N, C-alpha and C positions, 0 to 999 in steps of 0.2 A: 466553603466561600462563599456558595452562592444565597444560601441561608442568610450571612453576615452583611453580604454585599448589599446596599440600596439598588443597582442599576448595573444591571449587568447582559444588557444587550450589546450586539457588536460595537455601536458607537462610545457606547461608555467602556468597552474595553480598552481601545484604543488608547482610552486615557492614561489608564495602568503602565503602558507602556515609560511613560515620562515622571513615575513616580519615584522619588528619593533616590535620583539619581543611582539606580541600581538597578531598573526597568521593573520596577514592582515587585522585587524579591521580598523585601521588607516589609510590604505589603499584605503580601502573601502570608509571611509568616504571622502576621500579628490577626489574620484574620482566622489562621489555621492550630495556632498552637494550643494544644490540648491544655495547657496550663496560665492562665492570665497574668501570675506574677513569672512565669519565665525571661529570664532579661533575654534581649535582643543579641545576634553572633555577633562577634568580634571582627569576623572574616568571610568573605566572600566563600572559602572554600568549605567553612564548616554551614555556611547558608547554604550552598549545593547539595551536602550532603543532605542538609534535612528536608530540602526539595525534594529529593530521590529515595530520602527512608521510606515513603506511603506510596511509591510507583515504582512495581516490578516494571514497568515499560520505558518508565524512565533511568530506570537501571540500564536494562538492553539497551536503552538507546544511546547510552554512554560506550556501552561494549562496542559499537557498532562504530560510532565516531573513531574511538580508539583504532580500531583494525581500517578503516578508510584514511585516516589522516594522519595516522602514525605506526601503520601493522605494514608489510612489508612493501617496496618499492615495486613493483609490478601488480600489488593490491591496492596502490591508493586511487583517488580519486573524489570529486564530487558529489554530495550526497543530497539527496531531495525526498522530504519530509514530508508528507500527508498527515491530515487532523479530518475531525468532521466538524468541531465548535471552535470557536474564536476563543473562547479560553484555554483549551488546550491550545491553540497555535501560541496563546499570549505565554503559557507556563514555559513551550515548549521554549520559546525565543527567548525566556527571563532565565533558563537553565543554561541555554549556551552562550548568551551575553555573561555571566556572571563565573562562567568556566574560562573567558576568555578565547571563545570561538566566534568568528566573526560569520551571519549570517544574516541575509534578507529573508523578507517575508511578502507573499502577495494578499493582502485582505480585503475583503468585501466593500469595504470605504475608496478603494484607488478609481482612480479614471482608468480607462481604455489604455490611454498614453503612458500613465505611469507603470498600469500591470505590464504594457508591452517593454517597457525600459528595465524593468526590474527582470524579467525573463530572460531577455537580451543580453544582459549583461551575466547573469546565470550561464546562459549558453555558449558565452563567448569562452573555449578553452585555455585563453593568457588571463582573463578575470582570476583573482587570487581567491577571491570568496568561495568558501566552500559547501554553503550548506544554505538550502532554500526550504522555508518551511511555506504550506500552502494546505487549503482546504479543499475538503471534495469537490463541493461546491461551486466553490469562487474559478478552480484552475485543472480541476479534472478533466476538461473538455479544451477543444483546441487552441493546445499550446505544443510548440517541440522543442524540446527540450535535451535530443538525440547525439548532438555534438560534445556538448561539454558534459555530460550525466551518463552515466551506466549503473548508479546504487539508487536505487527507490527503496526510503521505508513507508510501510503504513502505519500508522499508532494504535490503529483501530481498526474493524469490518466494516468496510461501508455498506451502505443501507440495501445494496442488491450487487449480484456478482456483473451486469453489465457495467456498471461505475467502477470497479473494481478493474475489470478487464480493461475500460477506458484510459483509468490511472496509468497501468502499466505501458499504455501506448502512449505514453508522453517521452517515453524513452526509447522504447519495442519501436524504431520505425526506419525506413531506411534510411542511409546513410549514416546508421550507425556500427561503427565499427570493434566493439567489442561486447563481451559476453555480458551480458544485463545481473545484476543481483538484487531481489526483489524481498523484502519479508514482511509479513504483513504479523503483527505484533497481536499476539491474545493471551489474557491472565488466564491460566488453568481453574475449574473450579467455578466460576463468576460466571454473570448474563452475559460475557461475551460467546460464551459455548452454544446459546441459546438463539443470537443474536444471529452466528453464521449458521444455524439449523434453518432458521428460519429462509436467509437468503439461498439457502442453498437447495431447497426446496420448493422457490418460486421458480428457479433456473432449472431443475428438473423437467417441471411442467413446459418452459417456455421450450426447452432442445425437443422433449416429444411433441409439444404441437407444431414444430418446424419440421418435426422429422419426416420421412416418406413412409407410412404406415399402412401403406395396400399388401406390401409383403407379409406381415403379420396378422394371426389371427385374433382379432381381439375383436371381432361380433361387430356392430354397425359400426365402419370406419367412421364416415361420413359424422353421424353424429357426435362421435369419439373425438373428432376434430375438432369439431365446431362447440365443445364443451373444454378441451384444452386450450383453445383460444378465446374464447369468453373469462380461462383465467388467467392469461399472459397479460403481466403487467397490475393484476389486482393487489387489493392489500389486506384482502380478507381470505384470513390464515386456514378459517377452519376448512373453507373450501379446497384449500391446499389438499390439508389434511385428510380429507374425505377423498379426494382422485388418489392420492396415495394408498391409501387404505383400499380402496379398488383394487389400485393394479396391483396390490401383495407384494411377493416374492418372484413377479414374472422376469423372464430372462429377461425384456425389455426394458424395465425397470434400470435392472440390475447392469445393464451395458450403458445406460443414458449416465448412472450413479458413476462406475466405474469410468467413463470417459473424462464427468468434470471433475474428479478426484484426481487422476494423472493430470489434466491439464490445469490445477491449481497447484501442484506438487504436493498434495496431502497424503499424508500418511493412514487415514480410514475414512469411511463416508460421514457425513456430517449429519444425514438421517436421522438418526435415532440420540442427537446432541441436543433436542429439544424438550428431553425429560425434565422433570421437576426437581427428579433428584442427580444432583450435577456429577454424582459420582458414579451412575453406572456405566458410562463410556469408556471407564478404567478397563473394562472387562473385555472389550471386543479385540480383534485380532488387528494387529497395524503391519504394516508393512515398511519398509525403508523408504525415506523419500527419494524419489527420482532423480537419479543421476543429470547431469548435464549431456546435453547434448552433444555439443560441441562444444571446441575449446579454443579460445583466441589464439591465434599465433604469435609467438614470440616477438616476431620482429617483420618488418612491411619489406625487409630487403629482400628483392628474390634472391639475392647470393646465397642466404642462409634456409631459404626453404628446399626440401626436397625437390625432386623431379616434376614428380604428380603437383605437388601443392606451386610449382613454378609454374607450369604449364596454366593453371585455373588462374594462376595472379593475373598473367600478361593475357590471359582469355576476358581476364575482367576487365582489365584498362583498357585493352582494345575494345570491349562494346560501348566503353562510356567516350571513345574517341581519343585516348591519350594516346594510343601506337596505331599509326595509320596500314602498319601490314606486321606480318607474322614473323616473330624470329626466326 
């Protein structure tokens, strides 16, 4: 797609949405079909199947959409989708529109007022649009979508863990009444593994640099802290690898890595995923994905809650000013 299209900048990609009255799906097929003599598809369902055939992530997106839009009544809800590049955003929107699923998008060409109008509409519980597609750089910071959405999907791993946490913060905020469900998609035995390894290594260094190291015996603490702070936020991966090699299998590194692994809901550490042999990680020990810490109440009616939950419910509302006196 990139080699056959003459222009693929963000401004050029916006033109593809209006191509051929199918949001650019025929354009995608023409640029990516394996045989130039292969005829166009006669219906949109076959075209969507072709788009998903080359992408496990798009197929998994369809699985999540099926659960979020057509699953059990208590598990349905809006879905917030994040991608890295404008071309990815266009392809996701193209697939959704041809599947007959209404969606909105926030792109770099929009003004601040237009972005606010789209995000406010998606955050409105009464608005029927079920999907919003955004990019990490344009929408991962500064918006609040916790009122209308509790499901978030990242089609790929962002550049660093801080961006990932900020992205989750779009729905994990005060005022959120539902348990949030987060998916971060990665294709096994691909370059996605190395991207995750690099991001985790930088985050481990950051966590070590911000930790209180006086209680650990690591030699010259002041110099050790200075080295960690110099590496904080840098793009030089060799220095990060060198520092991790100096730490070795120390209990400090293991504690920080274990905390990060549980924080992100991962079944194993990502520090060794940077190997060029993408199958080395398959021999590592894995653990079960951490369970949810809490479960959303089935009803907000105090009469259906247990006595303890009822007291907590009324106490919370009294603190918010809805009740003037205890029951």
